[in-house]
N, C-alpha and C positions, 0 to 999 in steps of 0.2 A: 701469498706468504701468511705463515701462521701467526697467531695472536696468542698472548699469554695473559691470564687473568689471576687476581688475588682477592681474598677476603681475610683481612686480619682485624675485623671490627669487633670480634668477641674473642672468647678464650679459645674457640675453635679456629684452627689454621687450615685454610683451603687454598690450593693451588691448582691451576688447570691450563692446559694447552688446547687450543682449538684451531681449526681451519679458519681461512680468511673469511668464510661466510658464517662463522660462529658455530660450527659443529664440534662438539667436545671429542677430543682425541685421547687425552690422558687426564687423570685427576689424582690429586694427593690430598688426604684429610687426616688430621691429627688432633687430639685433645691433650691437654696438659694432664699428666698423671697426678694422683694424689700427693701432695707435698710439693710439686712443682709450681713456682710462681708464674711461670709463663713459658711458652715455646716458640714464640715469634722470632725473638732475637736470635735463638740458637739454631733454628731449623729452616727459617724461610730461605735464605740464600742456598743452604746445603740441598734442601729438597727440591728447589727450583733447578739447580744444576743437575741433579739426578733425573728429574723429568725431561730436561732438554737432552741429556745423553741417551736416556732410554728411547726417546722419540727420533734421535738422530738428527736433531735440529740445532744448528749453530746459533748462538745468541744473536749474531748480526742479521739473521734471517727473520727474526721477529719484526712484524710490522706495526703492531699495536700492543699497548699494555692497558688492561682495564682493571680498575680496582675500586672498592668502596672506600670513600674517603670520610665517611661518617653518616650519622653520628654513632658513637660506640666507645670502646675502651680507649682512653687517652693514649696509653702506651702502645697498644696494638695498631691504632691508626697511624701514629707517628712512625713506627717501625715499618709498616706496610708502604707508606708514602714515601719515606726516605729511600727504602730499597728500590721502589719503582723509578724513582727519580734518578737514582745512580744507574740502574739497569738501562734507562733510556740514554743517558749521556755517554755510557761505556759503549752502547751499541750504536752510537752516531746520531743522537737526537739533534745535534746542532746542524744537521744537513736536512734537506728535504727528503732524502733517501732513508734517513734513519727512523726509528720507531717513535710514534707519538703516544701520548698518555691520554686515557679516557677516564675522567673522574665520575664516579657514580655515587649516589646517596642509597642507603638502605631502603629508603621509602619508595624510590622510583623503581628500584629492582623488584621489591616485593609487589608493587603495582603491576608490573610487567609479568611477574611470576604467576599471579592469580588472574591475569587477564581482566583486571578490574574495569568496571564500567559504572556510570552513574556516579551518584554522590556517596563516597565511602571514606571513613577516616582510617589512616594507616598509622598504627602505633607501635613504637619500639621502646625497650626499657631505657630510662634515664639513669644517671649515676647514683640515684638513691632510689629506695624502693617506692617512695611517694612521688617520684618525678617521671614524666614520661615525654618522649619526643613524638609529636603528632603532625601529620600533614593531611590535608583534605584532597583526595583525588578530584580532578586531575592535575591539580597544583602540587605535585608530589615532591618538588624541590623547596616549597615554601613551608619551613619547619617552625613549629612553636614548641616551647617547652611548658608543659602543663603540670600542675600538681594533682593529687588524687581528687581533692574536692572539685576541681575544675573539670576533670574527666567524668566524675559522677554526674555533674550538672548537665552534661550533654544528653543524658537520657538514653533511651533505647534506639540509638542510632546505628546503622550498619558499620561494623569495624573490621579491619583486617589487622590481625596482631602478630607480631613476630613469634615464632614458635618457642622462644625463650619462656614465654608465659604458660607454655604447657607444663614445663617442670617447675616453674616458679609463678603459680597462680596469684593474681592480685585481687583484693576485695574491691577495688575501684573499677574493674573491667567486666564487661557483660559476659555471661556464660554462653550467649548465642553467637559469639564472634567467630569468624573464620581465622585459622592459623596458617601461617605460611613462613617459609625461610628464604632468604635471597640466595638461590642456588648458583653454582658456578656455570651451569648451562644458560641461565637467563643473563648473567653478567657478561658471558661471551657473546650472546646474540646482540646485546645492547651495545657492547665494545664494537662489534663488526659493523653495526649499522650507524653508529654515532657520527654526527658531523662536527663534534667537538673533539679536536685532536691537538693537545698541547705539545709544543716543542720548544726547544732552545730557551729564550728568555721567559716565556710564559710559564715555564715549569718552576722557575724560582719563586714566583709569587704564590704558588698553590699551597694551601695550608689544610690540615686535617679539619674536618667540620666537628669540632667538639665543643658543643654549645653548653654554657653554664648560665646560671642565674645572672651573672654579670654581663653576659654577651646576648642573651634572649630575653624577651619579656616573659615572665612567669605569671600565668593567669591564676589568680588566687580567688578563693570565696570571700565575697564582700559581706 
């Protein structure tokens, strides 16, 4: 049975349909045009319905829903997770036959995308230019929030950076880093192979991973 995947963690909207083994079948991508505040609330449900119709796949045939739950845009993450939860319940997630939800972090998807090995830091942008979400592979789900000074103190260590930094370079990040984006294809593969499948009551407790200085320890220069 097919699966569907979303990434609403940035201003970019990405939706995909894949086979049960994670092979991409159809994708949709869009960015907000100049002057638009955001497109996730207006287009996520609409474009998902279009993709399903174009693929000839009824919503109730979807077996899994994979999405990035953070870190990222507060509004985008909440819209994506709310829609994914609603999709699950509407398609029968309160039964063992209904679809289950697979929550993923940007960092674990980036690690899988790059086929990371050894010790490497995975970095995505924070909600300010001087803040960064960082995880050290292979503990890609163990996130910290670091400021620029703390990032600089890490020295010349291997880093895997979100490709956001290609367009928005930071003086705190090394020039020798590797850049990668969490693609729908990798999200689909991880969703297909995941043993974490949330249904029914467990869906209610799932929240977006939007870490702030009040929710995570910020390492500062002493």
